[in-house]
Every structure is written in C-alpha cells, then in structure tokens.
C-alpha positions in Angstrom: 0.0 0.0 0.0 1.3 3.5 -0.9 1.6 6.0 1.7 1.0 5.8 5.4 -1.8 4.1 7.4 -3.7 5.3 10.3 -6.5 3.7 12.4 -9.8 5.3 13.0 -12.1 4.7 16.1 -13.3 1.3 14.9 -9.6 0.2 14.2 -10.0 0.0 10.5 -6.9 0.8 8.5 -7.3 3.9 6.5 -4.6 4.6 3.8 -3.4 8.1 3.7 -2.5 8.7 0.0 -0.1 11.5 -1.1 -2.1 14.2 -2.8 -1.2 14.6 -6.3 -0.8 18.2 -7.6 -2.5 18.6 -11.0 -0.7 21.0 -13.3 -2.4 23.7 -15.2 -1.4 21.9 -18.4 -3.2 18.8 -17.3 -6.4 20.8 -16.3 -6.4 22.4 -19.8 -5.5 19.3 -21.9 -7.1 16.3 -20.3 -10.8 16.4 -20.6 -13.4 13.9 -19.4 -14.4 11.4 -22.0 -18.1 12.5 -22.1 -17.0 16.1 -22.9 -14.7 14.8 -25.8 -17.6 12.7 -27.3 -20.0 15.6 -26.9 -17.7 17.9 -28.8 -17.0 15.4 -31.4 -20.7 14.8 -32.0 -21.4 18.5 -32.3 -18.5 18.9 -34.8 -19.8 16.0 -36.9 -23.3 17.5 -37.0 -22.0 20.8 -38.2 -19.8 19.1 -40.8 -22.9 17.1 -42.1 -25.0 20.1 -42.4 -22.2 21.9 -44.2 -21.7 19.0 -46.5 -25.4 18.7 -47.3 -25.5 22.4 -48.0 -22.6 22.2 -50.4 -24.0 19.2 -52.1 -27.5 20.8 -52.5 -25.7 23.9 -53.9 -23.7 21.8 -56.4 -26.7 20.0 -57.7 -29.0 23.1 -57.8 -26.3 25.0 -59.8 -25.9 22.2 -62.3 -22.2 21.7 -61.5 -22.9 18.1 -60.4 -25.6 15.7 -61.5 
C-alpha cells in the first residue's frame, strides 16, 4: 500500500495517500471522455449540415448531376 496508514475509532486501517498536484497543463488538456464525445458529435453534426448544403448547391447550380 502506498503512503502511510492510520487507524480510525473502529480500528479500521485507512490509507493516507499522497495528494497529487494537478498542473495547469493537465487541467487544460485532459478532458473527461463525455465532454470529448459531446464535442466530437457537435462537430460531426456541423460538418454533415455543411456537406449537405454544399451538395445541394452543387446539384442546384448544375455543376454536379
């Protein structure tokens, strides 16, 4: 077990873990997985709308099809 151990009133062993300092870089760069997926889905939705618009323009203008 890492760190030290102490005993509470019921004599259970409680680990005392060393607190890890999280750097500013880690706070900025490492995002929770749910936020990454949400951002990715939003970007894909925007890209799909842009692609449909560009395709509709090309078809309507006679450049394609």
